C-alpha positions in Angstrom: -218.9 -97.3 -3.0 -221.7 -97.5 -0.5 -221.9 -101.2 -1.0 -218.2 -101.5 -0.1 -218.4 -99.3 3.0 -221.5 -100.6 4.5 -220.1 -104.1 5.4 -217.0 -102.4 6.9 -219.1 -100.1 9.1 -221.2 -103.0 10.3 -218.3 -105.0 11.4 -216.6 -102.1 13.2 -213.5 -102.1 11.0 -213.9 -98.4 10.2 -215.0 -95.1 12.0 -215.4 -91.6 10.6 -212.6 -89.2 11.6 -213.1 -87.2 14.9 -214.9 -90.0 16.9 -213.1 -91.7 19.8 -213.4 -95.1 21.2 -215.6 -94.0 24.2 -219.3 -93.5 23.7 -220.1 -91.4 26.7 -220.6 -88.2 24.8 -217.9 -86.3 26.9 -215.5 -84.1 25.1 -211.8 -83.9 25.6 -212.2 -80.7 27.6 -213.9 -82.6 30.5 -217.1 -80.5 30.2 -220.6 -81.8 29.7 -222.7 -78.9 28.5 -221.9 -75.9 30.7 -221.4 -77.7 34.0 -217.7 -77.9 35.1 -216.8 -81.3 36.4 -213.0 -81.0 36.4 -211.9 -81.3 40.1 -208.5 -80.5 41.7 -206.5 -83.6 42.2 -204.7 -82.3 45.3 -207.3 -80.4 47.3 -210.9 -80.3 48.2 -213.4 -77.7 47.1 -213.1 -74.3 48.8 -216.1 -73.4 51.0 -217.3 -69.8 51.0 -220.1 -68.5 53.2 -223.2 -67.0 51.5 -225.4 -64.3 52.8 -228.1 -66.8 53.6 -225.9 -68.5 56.2 -225.3 -71.6 54.0 -222.0 -72.6 52.6 -221.5 -72.7 48.9 -218.8 -74.8 47.2 -216.4 -73.1 44.8 -214.9 -75.7 42.6 -211.4 -74.9 41.3 -210.7 -75.9 37.7 -207.0 -76.0 38.0 -205.9 -79.6 38.8 -202.4 -78.5 39.8 -203.5 -76.0 42.4 -202.9 -76.8 46.1 -205.6 -74.5 47.4 -207.1 -71.0 47.0 -204.6 -68.4 45.8 -201.7 -70.9 45.7 -199.7 -68.7 43.4 -199.5 -65.7 45.8 -198.9 -68.1 48.7 -196.0 -69.6 46.9 -194.7 -66.2 46.0 -194.9 -65.0 49.6 -193.1 -68.2 50.8 -190.4 -67.6 48.3 -189.8 -64.0 49.3 -189.7 -64.9 53.0 -187.2 -67.7 52.5 -184.9 -65.6 50.4 -184.7 -62.8 53.0 -185.9 -60.1 50.6 -188.2 -57.2 51.6 -191.2 -58.8 49.9 -194.8 -58.8 51.2 -194.1 -61.4 53.9 -191.1 -59.7 55.5 -191.8 -57.8 58.7 -191.3 -54.1 58.9 -192.4 -51.4 61.4 -194.7 -48.6 60.4 -193.5 -45.0 61.1 -194.1 -44.1 64.7 -194.3 -47.7 66.0 -191.9 -49.9 67.9 -190.5 -53.2 66.6 -193.3 -54.9 68.5 -196.0 -52.9 66.8 -197.0 -50.8 69.8 -197.6 -47.1 69.3 -195.8 -44.8 71.8 -198.1 -42.9 74.2 -198.7 -39.3 73.3 -199.0 -37.3 76.5 -201.6 -34.5 76.2 -203.9 -36.1 73.7 -206.7 -36.7 76.2 -206.4 -40.5 76.0 -204.8 -42.4 78.8 -202.4 -44.8 77.2 -199.9 -47.4 78.4 -197.3 -45.8 80.8 -199.6 -42.9 81.6 -201.2 -42.4 85.1 -203.6 -39.8 83.5 -204.0 -37.7 80.4 -206.2 -34.6 80.8 -205.5 -33.3 77.3 -203.0 -30.6 78.3 -199.5 -30.2 79.6 -200.4 -28.0 82.6 -199.0 -28.8 86.0 -201.0 -28.5 89.2 -204.3 -29.6 87.7 -204.2 -33.2 88.9 -202.2 -34.5 85.8 -198.8 -33.0 85.0 -196.9 -32.5 81.7 -195.5 -36.0 81.9 -199.1 -37.5 82.4 -198.5 -38.5 86.0 -200.7 -37.5 88.9 -199.6 -34.3 90.6 -202.7 -33.7 92.8 -205.8 -35.4 94.3 -209.3 -33.8 94.3 -211.6 -32.9 97.1 -215.1 -31.4 96.8 -218.5 -31.2 98.5 -221.6 -32.7 97.1 -224.1 -30.5 95.4 -227.0 -32.1 97.2 -227.8 -32.7 100.9 -228.8 -36.0 102.5 -230.2 -37.5 105.7 -227.5 -39.3 107.6 -228.9 -42.9 107.5 -226.4 -44.2 104.9 -226.2 -47.5 106.9 -222.4 -47.4 106.7 -219.5 -45.3 105.4 -219.1 -47.6 102.3 -222.4 -46.4 101.0 -221.3 -42.8 101.4 -218.0 -43.6 99.7 -219.9 -45.1 96.7 -222.0 -42.0 96.5 -219.0 -39.8 96.3 -217.5 -41.9 93.5 -220.8 -41.7 91.7 -220.8 -37.9 92.0 -217.3 -37.8 90.4 -218.4 -39.9 87.5 -221.1 -37.4 86.6 -218.6 -34.7 85.6 -215.6 -34.3 83.3 -213.8 -32.0 85.9 -212.8 -34.9 88.1 -210.8 -38.1 87.5 -212.9 -41.2 87.2 -211.3 -42.9 90.2 -212.4 -43.9 93.6 -213.5 -41.4 96.2 -214.0 -41.6 100.0 -216.6 -39.7 102.0 -214.9 -37.6 104.8 -217.0 -39.4 107.3 -216.1 -41.7 110.2 -218.0 -44.9 111.3 -216.1 -47.9 112.5 -213.1 -46.5 110.7 -211.9 -43.0 109.8 -211.8 -41.5 106.3 -208.0 -41.4 106.7 -207.9 -45.2 107.0 -209.9 -45.6 103.8 -208.1 -42.9 101.7 -204.7 -44.6 101.9 -201.4 -42.9 102.6 -200.5 -39.7 100.7 -197.3 -38.1 101.9 -196.7 -36.1 98.7 -199.7 -35.2 96.5 -201.6 -32.0 97.3 -205.4 -31.9 97.5 -207.1 -29.4 95.2 -210.7 -28.3 94.4 -212.3 -28.9 91.0 -211.0 -25.5 89.8 -207.5 -26.6 90.9 -207.4 -24.3 94.0 -205.0 -25.9 96.5 -206.7 -27.0 99.8 -203.8 -28.9 101.5 -200.2 -29.8 100.5 -200.7 -33.5 101.4 -202.6 -35.7 103.8 -200.7 -34.6 106.9 -201.5 -31.0 105.9 -205.2 -31.9 105.4 -205.5 -33.1 109.0 -203.5 -30.3 110.8 -206.7 -28.3 111.5 -205.9 -25.6 109.0 -206.8 -25.6 105.3 -205.4 -23.4 102.5 -208.9 -22.8 101.1 -212.4 -23.8 102.2 -214.0 -26.9 100.6 -217.0 -25.1 99.2 -216.9 -26.3 95.6 -219.2 -29.1 94.5 -218.4 -31.7 91.8 -219.4 -29.2 89.0 -217.0 -26.6 90.2 -219.8 -24.4 91.6 -218.8 -22.3 94.6 -221.4 -22.3 97.4 -221.7 -19.1 99.4 -222.8 -19.1 103.1 -226.5 -19.4 103.7 -226.5 -18.6 107.4 -224.2 -18.1 110.4 -222.5 -21.0 112.2 -224.5 -24.2 112.5 -227.9 -22.9 111.5 -228.3 -24.0 107.8 -228.0 -27.5 106.3 -226.7 -26.1 103.0 -223.6 -24.9 104.8 -222.9 -28.2 106.6 -221.4 -31.6 105.8 -221.8 -34.8 107.9 -218.4 -35.9 109.2 -218.2 -37.5 112.7 -214.5 -36.8 112.2 -212.3 -34.3 114.1 -210.1 -31.8 112.2 -207.1 -34.1 112.8 -208.8 -37.1 111.1 -209.9 -38.9 114.3 -213.1 -40.8 114.8 -215.9 -39.1 116.6 -218.6 -41.2 118.4 -221.3 -38.6 117.5 -222.4 -40.4 114.3 -226.2 -40.8 114.2 -225.9 -44.3 115.6 -223.2 -45.3 113.1 -225.1 -43.6 110.3 -228.3 -45.7 110.7 -230.5 -43.2 112.4 -232.4 -40.2 110.9 -234.2 -39.4 114.2 -234.1 -36.1 115.9 -233.2 -37.7 119.2 -229.8 -38.8 117.8 -226.9 -36.5 116.8 -224.1 -36.4 114.3 -221.0 -34.2 114.1 -220.9 -31.8 111.1 -218.4 -29.5 109.6 -219.0 -26.1 107.9 -218.0 -25.9 104.2 -216.9 -22.3 104.4 -214.3 -22.7 107.1 -210.5 -23.2 106.9 -209.9 -23.8 110.6 -210.7 -27.0 112.4 -214.5 -26.3 112.2 -214.4 -27.3 108.5 -214.6 -30.9 109.9 -215.9 -30.4 113.4 -218.2 -27.5 114.0 -221.2 -28.7 116.0 -223.5 -31.6 116.6 -226.7 -31.6 114.6 -229.8 -33.7 115.1 -230.1 -36.6 112.7 -233.5 -35.6 111.3 -231.7 -32.9 109.3 -229.9 -33.1 106.0 -226.4 -32.1 105.1 -223.7 -32.5 102.4 -220.8 -34.8 102.1 -217.1 -34.0 101.7 -215.6 -36.3 99.0 -211.9 -37.0 98.8 -210.1 -38.8 96.0 -208.5 -42.0 97.2 -204.8 -42.3 96.8 -204.1 -44.3 93.5 
């Protein structure tokens, strides 16, 4: 038998069952050893980022796939085109509008769209009313005293704003020093025909700007940015802790007694001061002090 088969094998006329005509050693599954070589015919390999910062290639073994997760993509597309309520259809979550925006909640302590303020409560008369709109502006006196050589009123304004930023009692807005230079504080504050001025503890000082400059206050401006009430240290114009630099009359007009436009800190120059414990016109215009002394600043919230 061997003698019959040997010539047939040598001439190539007969092969054992199970061998194909190629002699590469590849099996019909397309695998050589354990390394996958079957590539998708309609897409390139997917790139995924590794923790080392390099990209690694993830080879898909399904030749009919058009990309990663093509089955779910197809399903989403089908649901969307059919108008059903599948995963791709848009829907609004409870408590949101059709555009996805969340309605503002007044009183949660977070200022949101449509709110001018939000102080975390629904009290009126505290600067932010129950509808989260401003219902008052704040006024206070600084807790520290300063020489008058600020160089200009803008520096004093910035100092007042900085004081307000250091406390949670006051809105984080812009403040103006009640101090005149080339302009009056009324010019820098902006018009305010309606909103009252209140102290940090919400005590009313004036019903509006015209009331603030009528030479009579509802309460003295003797609270600093922390809400501390300062008591008189001495009578009249004798103690710097009772005084505030103003160079402004009780009716909001500019005074020329201004320490050489707030450049001088010399005793030969003078600046007009007010007394923080007064409710009459002397709250803003009490006496002239020499510029070598120190005094406080009145700070008024600027009209939004």
